[in-house]
Structure formats: structure tokens, C-alpha cells
C-alpha positions as CSV (number, residue, x, y, z in Angstrom):
1,X,48.4,-3.6,2.5
2,X,48.0,-7.2,1.6
3,X,51.0,-9.1,0.3
4,X,50.0,-10.7,-3.0
5,X,53.5,-11.5,-4.3
6,X,52.7,-15.2,-4.5
7,X,50.1,-14.6,-7.3
8,X,51.3,-15.4,-10.9
9,X,49.6,-12.5,-12.6
10,X,50.9,-8.9,-12.3
11,X,47.4,-7.4,-12.4
12,X,46.4,-9.6,-9.4
13,X,49.5,-8.7,-7.5
14,X,49.0,-5.0,-8.0
15,X,45.2,-5.0,-7.3
16,X,44.2,-2.5,-4.6
17,X,40.9,-3.0,-2.9
18,X,38.8,0.2,-2.6
19,X,37.4,-1.1,0.7
20,X,34.1,0.5,1.7
21,X,34.1,2.9,-1.3
22,X,32.7,0.1,-3.5
23,X,29.8,-0.5,-1.1
24,X,28.8,3.2,-0.9
25,X,26.9,3.0,-4.2
26,X,25.1,-0.1,-3.1
27,X,24.1,1.6,0.2
28,X,22.8,4.7,-1.5
29,X,20.8,2.6,-4.0
30,X,19.2,0.6,-1.3
31,X,18.5,3.7,0.8
32,X,16.9,5.4,-2.1
33,X,14.7,2.4,-2.8
34,X,13.6,2.2,0.8
35,X,12.7,5.9,0.8
36,X,10.6,5.5,-2.3
37,X,8.7,2.6,-0.8
38,X,7.9,4.7,2.3
39,X,4.7,6.0,0.6
40,X,3.5,2.4,0.2
41,X,2.2,2.3,3.8
42,X,-1.4,2.8,4.9
43,X,-2.1,5.8,7.1
44,X,-4.2,4.5,10.0
45,X,-4.5,8.0,11.6
46,X,-7.1,9.0,9.0
47,X,-9.5,6.2,10.0
48,X,-13.1,7.0,11.0
49,X,-14.5,6.1,14.4
50,X,-16.9,3.1,14.5
51,X,-20.1,5.2,14.9
52,X,-19.3,7.5,12.0
53,X,-18.3,4.6,9.8
54,X,-21.5,2.7,10.4
55,X,-23.6,5.8,9.9
56,X,-22.1,6.5,6.4
57,X,-22.1,2.8,5.4
58,X,-25.9,2.6,6.3
59,X,-26.6,5.9,4.4
60,X,-24.7,4.7,1.3
61,X,-26.5,1.3,1.5
62,X,-30.0,2.8,1.8
63,X,-29.4,5.4,-0.9
64,X,-27.7,3.0,-3.2
65,X,-24.6,5.2,-3.6
66,X,-21.3,4.2,-5.1
67,X,-18.5,4.5,-2.5
68,X,-14.7,4.4,-2.3
69,X,-13.9,2.0,0.6
70,X,-10.5,2.3,2.2
71,X,-9.4,-0.8,4.2
72,X,-6.3,-2.0,5.9
73,X,-6.0,-4.8,3.3
74,X,-4.6,-2.6,0.5
75,X,-3.6,0.9,-0.1
76,X,-5.9,1.6,-3.1
77,X,-9.6,1.9,-2.2
78,X,-12.3,-0.5,-3.4
79,X,-15.0,1.1,-5.7
80,X,-18.5,-0.2,-5.7
81,X,-22.0,-0.2,-4.2
82,X,-22.9,-1.9,-0.9
83,X,-24.6,-5.2,-1.8
84,X,-25.5,-6.3,1.8
85,X,-24.7,-5.5,5.4
86,X,-24.7,-8.1,8.2
87,X,-23.9,-7.8,11.9
88,X,-20.2,-8.6,11.2
89,X,-19.6,-8.0,7.5
90,X,-20.1,-5.7,4.6
91,X,-20.5,-7.0,1.0
92,X,-19.4,-4.6,-1.7
93,X,-20.7,-5.1,-5.2
94,X,-17.9,-4.3,-7.6
95,X,-17.6,-4.8,-11.4
96,X,-16.4,-8.4,-11.5
97,X,-16.7,-9.6,-7.9
98,X,-18.4,-9.1,-4.5
99,X,-15.7,-9.0,-1.7
100,X,-16.7,-8.9,1.9
101,X,-15.1,-6.9,4.7
102,X,-15.2,-7.0,8.5
103,X,-16.1,-3.7,9.9
104,X,-12.8,-3.6,11.7
105,X,-10.9,-3.8,8.4
106,X,-12.6,-0.6,7.1
107,X,-10.7,2.6,7.7
108,X,-12.9,5.1,6.0
109,X,-15.2,5.6,3.1
110,X,-16.2,8.4,0.7
111,X,-19.0,8.8,-1.8
112,X,-17.7,8.3,-5.3
113,X,-18.5,11.2,-7.6
114,X,-20.5,10.1,-10.6
115,X,-19.7,12.1,-13.8
116,X,-22.7,12.0,-16.1
117,X,-22.4,12.6,-19.8
118,X,-24.4,15.5,-21.1
């Protein structure tokens, strides 16, 4: 117990520190936040091998198919058609831009389903 008899106010003299109890809420809050952010990571185990990746990229390019391109740059996939393929890079034509990707940045791709109005 800390001697606070020298303090002028009674409330300050009688104050009892709760110690670690006051930090428990902070710890639980931070721990919960960290757990909720756990899903914000990219799963590299689901990446295609290089040969399979190039085969599907070429197929999508020659058949002018819209694809979902998963990369190690962001969690959400890029949606668009392949504009051009070079020896090192892939150019994806999206609505408002044409980003380029190194083949090593591409994890996997899937053909985007096109829902047509009847």
C-alpha cells in the first residue's frame, strides 16, 4: 500500500489503484482486434504452379475471357480481361485502368462468370 498522507485531498489519499485489473479490458480489446484482422492475410498455399498459371492465362487471353486474378499485392482479386502478355508481365484491362503484373505476383486465376440478361 502506498502512503499518500501528504496529499491535500481526501479522495487522493484514499485512492486505491486496481493494478493490472484496469489493463485487462485493454488487453482483451487489443487481442480481439488482432484476431479479427487474422483473416486479412493472403493464403499462399492456394497458389497455382507456374505451368498451370501460364496455361490458363494464355487460354483466357486467346479466348478473350474475363478473369478474376488473385495476386500477392492485395487480398481482393482483380477483375478484367487480359489486354497483353509479354515475357515478363501481364496487362489486365479493367474498367478504369490497365494494371500490369509480374507473373511471380500472380497466385491464381479463375474465369469470371458472366450473367447475361434474358
